[in-house]
N, C-alpha and C positions, 0 to 999 in steps of 0.2 A: 504493500500500500504506500510505503514511503518512497515514491519514485515519481519522476515527471510523467504526468498522464497526458496522453493524446487521444485516448479512446475511452469509451464508456466503461465505468466501473460500477457494479452493483455490490453493495456491502452485505446485505442479507442478515444483518443483526436484528433480532427481535427481542424486546423486553416488555415492560409494562407501560401503560399510558392511556391516551385517548383512543377513540376508534381508529383502527388502522387505515392508513392511506398510502398509496403508491406515489411517491414524489420524485420529481426530476429536478436536478440543479445543474447549471452550467457556468463555468468560469473560464478565464484565460489559463493557459498552461504556462507556469513560471519556470524559468531555467534556474532561479536562485532559491526555490523551495517555498515560496509563499503559498503556492497552491497546495502543498503538502499540509500546511497548517489549516487551510480551509477544509480539506478532506478530513482531517482529524476532527474538526468541529462537527461535520456531518456524521462521522462515526459515533461521536458522543451522543448526538441526537438520536440515532438509531438505538443505541444502548439504553437510553432513558425512556424511550417511547415504544409503541407498537408499529410505528411507521417504518416503511422501507424507503431508501433513497437510492436512486440511480444518479451518479455524479459523472458529469462529462467535462473534462478539461481540454480545451482546444487551443491551438496557437492563436496569438493575438492578430497575426497577419491574416487578413481576410475575415476577421471576426464579424464585422458589421454585415458583410455579405451573407455569412452563415445565419445570422439572426434574421435578416430580411427574408431569406429563403424559408426559414422555419415559420415565420409569421405568415407568409403567403400560403403555406401548406396547412396552417392552423395547428402547428405542432411546436409552439414555443414551450420551453421548459417551465415548470411551475415557478422556480426561483432562478433568476437570470442575473449574472454579473455583467455590467456594461461599463464602458469608459464614461466617467461622469459628465463631460461636456456634451454627450449625445443624449442626455436625458430628455431635454425638451423635444428633440426630434422624434424620439420614441413615443413620448406622450402624445404628440400631435398625430402620429401615425396610428394611435390607438393600441399600442402594445402593452402598456403598463397600467397597473392599478395604483391608486393612492394608498399610502401606508398608514395614514393618520388613524384610521379606525381599526386597523389590524394589529399593529405593533404596540407593545407595552408602552404606555405614556412615559414611564420612567426612563426607558431606553431613548425615546425621542428627545426627552429633556436633557439627556446625558450627552448628546451629540455636540461636538465642537462647533463653534460658530462657522468655521470654514466648511464643514460638512453640511451644515444647514443651508449655506449659500449655494452650494453645488446642487443639492437635491430638491430645492423648493422651486415650484414652477406653476404658472397659470394665474388667472385672475382671482382664483380663490385661495392662492397661496398654499396649495397642497404639497405634501412631501412625497416624492416618488422613488428616491434611492437613498441608501445609507452606506457609506464606505467604512469598512473596518479600520482602514488606515488612510493617511493622507500623504501628500508629497509636496515639498516646498523647495525653492531654490536657495542657493547660497553661492558665494565665490569661495572656492577652495584655493588655498595658497601654499606655496612652498616657503616655509619660514626662512630657510637658509638663503634662498635667492632674494627674498624681499629685504632681508637684513643686509645682504651684500650690496644690493642696489640702493640702499638708503631710503626705502619706501616705508612710509608710515603705516602701521598696522592698526586698523580701526578696531574698537573694542565692543561695539554694539550698534543697534539701529540708529541711535541718536548721534553716533560717531562715524556714520557711513562716509565713504569717499564721495566727494563731489565729482562732477564730470571732469573738472580740471585736474583734480587729484588722480582720478582713475586713469586719465590719458597720460598724465605725467608718469604714473607708475608703469604703464605699458611701455612708454618711451625708455625709461631707465632700465626696465627688465630686458628689453630687446637688445640692450648693449652688452648684456652678460655673455661671455663666450660659451657658456653651457646651454644657452637658450637659442633655439631656432626661431620660434615664434612665441611670444609671451602668453597668449590667451587661447586656451582650448575651449571652444564653444560647442563641442561635440557635433560638428558638421558631419562626422561620419555616420550619424543617425539618419541622414538623408532628408529629403524634402517631405514634410508631413507634419503630424501633430506636435512633434518636438519643437519645431520652429515657432509655432503659435504659442505653445505653453511657455517656452523659455524666453522668447524674444518680444512678445507683446508687452511684458513688463517694462522693457526699454521704452517703447512707445508711450506707455501710460506714465512712466516716470518723467517723460518729456512734456506731458500734458495732453497727449493724444489718446486715442482708443481705436478699437476695431470697428465700432458701430455706435451710433447714438442710442443709448439705452432707454430713451423715452419715446422717440419717434420711430426707432428701428429703421433708420436710413443710414446707409454707409457713406454716401457721398457727403463730403463736408466734414467727416470725422476720420475715417481710415486714411483719407488723402488730405487731411488738414495740414496747415503749416507745421504744427508740432509733430505730427506723424511723419511727414516728409523729412523734417530735420533729424528725427531719430534714425531713419534709414540712411540718410546722408552721413551721419556720424559713424554708423557701423561700416558703411562702404569705405569711409576714410580709413578706419582701422585696417580693413582688409587691404587697401591699396598700399598702406605702409608696411605690410607684411607682418602685422601684429596678431593675426588670427591663424590658428593651426588649420591647414586645409583638411577637408574630409578624407582625402586620399591617405593621410598619415595614420588613419586607424584610431584605435581607442586609447592607446596607452602612453601618449606623449607626456601626460602630466605625472601619472603615478608609476609608470614603468620605465620609459626611456628617459624621463626627466628632462625633456627638451622644451617643455613649456613651464611657466611659473605660476599661472593661474588657471583655474578650471571653472567655467560657467556651467554648473550642473545642479541637479537636485540631490536629495539626501542619499540616493542610492550610490553616489560616488564616494561616500565616506569610507565604506569598508575597503575597497581597493586602494583608496588614498592612504588610509592608515597602514595597510599592508605594505605599500610601496614606500611611504615617506616616514612612517613611524611618528615620532614626536615632532617632526618638522611640519606635519599637516596642520594648516590653519583653516578654521571655518569662519568666514568673514561675511558681514552683512551685505545685502544688495546695495549697489551704489545709488546715490541721489543725483539724477541727471537734470534736476531743476524743479520738479514738482513733487519731490519726496521719493524715497525708495519704495519699490513695489516688488512683491514676490507673487508668483503664481500659486494656485492652490488646486486641489482636486486629484482624484485618483479613481480607480475602478471601484464600483459600488454595487450593492445588492438591490434587486428589485423583485417585485411579484408581478407576474404577467397576467394578461387578460385570459390566458388559456388555463390558468391554475384551476383545477376542479375543486380543490378544497383550500380556499385562500387562507383560512385560519391555520390549518396544518402547515401551509407554506410559510406563514408568518412565524410560527413556532420554530421551524427550521432556520429561518433567517436570524432569529435571536441567538441560536447556537453559533451561526456563522459570524455573529458580531460579538460573541462572548469575550471577556477579557483573556481567557486562555487561548482563543483563536488569534486575537490581536497580538498577544505575547509571542506566539509562534511566528507570525508574520514579521514582527519586529526583529526577532532573533535571526530570521532568514535574510532580511533585506534592510535592516535599520530604518524602518518606516515609523513616522510619528503616528500616534493613535488617533482614530476618528471619534473616540469617546473620552470625555474628560476623566471619568472614573478609572480608565485603563492606563492613565499616566503612570500609576504605580507599577504597572506591568511593563512599562517602557521607560525605565528610570533615567536613561540618558537624556530624555526630552523634558524631564521634570525639573523643577526649580533647582538650580545648582548643578545640573547635569551638563556634560560637555557638548550636548546637542541642543541645549535649551534655546539657543538662538533661533532654530527652525520653528519651534513652537511659538515663540514670541512673534516672529515675523508672520506666521499663519494667523495669529490672533489679532495682530495690529496693522499690518500693511498688505494683506493679501487681497487681490482682486480676482474674482471668479471670471472664467471665460464666459462670454455672453450666453445666458440661459434663454435660448431662442431656437425654434425649430430649424432655422436656417444655419445653425452653427456649423454643420459639416461643410457647407459652402463657404461660410465666413473663414473657417480655418484653412480650407484648401486655397482660397484666393489670397489670403495673407501670406501663407507659407511659400506659395509660388512667387509672389511679389518679392518677398524677402530674399529668396534664392536668386531671383533675376537680378536684384540690386547687388548682391554679392558678386555676381558675374558681370557687373558693369552696366546694367540697365539704369536709365534715368529714374531716380526714386519717385518723382512726381508722376511720370507716365505709368510706372509700374503700379503705384497705388491708385491712380485714376482707373486703371483697368480692373483692379481688385474691387473698387467701389462699384463700378458698373456691373460686374459679375454678380456681386451680392445683391444689389438692388433689383437687378433683373430677375434673380431667383425668387426674391420675396414677392415681386410683382406677379411673376408667373404663377405663384401659389396663393394669390389673392390675399397676401399678408398672413398666410398660415392661420386662418380662423379655426376655432374661436380664440386661440391664445395669442397668436402673433400680433405684432403692432401694426 
């Protein structure tokens, strides 16, 4: 059972509990062991109840296509894990049930503010997904390189680098003989959700955004003066040779040590500590003019419209969100908890822990990706524009094209009624 799953697993454990139900659950298959922790939660549920669970863990690549195919066939699993920013699109498509009347109110109240932001959608403010863990950005640094270059080391959110300091740090670090390019932005992840998750905070810290969150129009926001300036800034970093190219692979920061800073989420901590030891620094997000911003959100659990016994599905969901499950995911991937009570199970994120900065940033400076049915198009348009700009495109023209694509999609879908703007 403790292995990476890519096929269906039926546990077959039966004990005592409510009337028996045959439940299905699906999540992404994790290469770092987080899906093992979720599987263990489902096993505990089977051991404590009379319900049977068939658990399917599939690769995240092509995951949305698999969900859409299952929905078209009327065969969605009872309990479905989805990537948080896609919640609104799935609600609009009619795939999901609201959780407010199904899940224990104490669990709902225990969710972190970031998880509530991600999962709440619609004119009635219903909650549709709950994530066991969250993810947030930081700048990881190589202490030895920063000290050698004479770069100031910020101590917390209120001490974050300004734009001028950040660019000065990149310039100084680029002069070190050990450094090929000072900043690894994980371009090896490719064009896709990473670019929106990781780099829209740059736009927001400059005063822009991906879309107007009241009118739900992209034109005038994603291509605003502030948004264009943000991409011009990053383009300038790339032209100066300050950004590690995607072709360099994953290990320039923690392995080859040819970069000095890494723009990455909390999953970079483990390899960073293994590679740099005590030289690893966890630094706050920079303030590019309108305050520092971090991304939030991760994969989260939902109950689908096809669940034949929604209450049994909700009972299973609570096991998948239990502190023991969260602790297992934390151990596997160093993820912050999606529940405030589980901070004791993830002590490094608690007050005084070495990863406390992540939790503080999620609580204080996190901006959720737009909770709107058009989000898949918003993300695709922005990530393509960002990549085009890195490859030399004019930032204004690239973002004008993104705005047109997003607004055309919303118009083609009549504003995504009844929820869309």
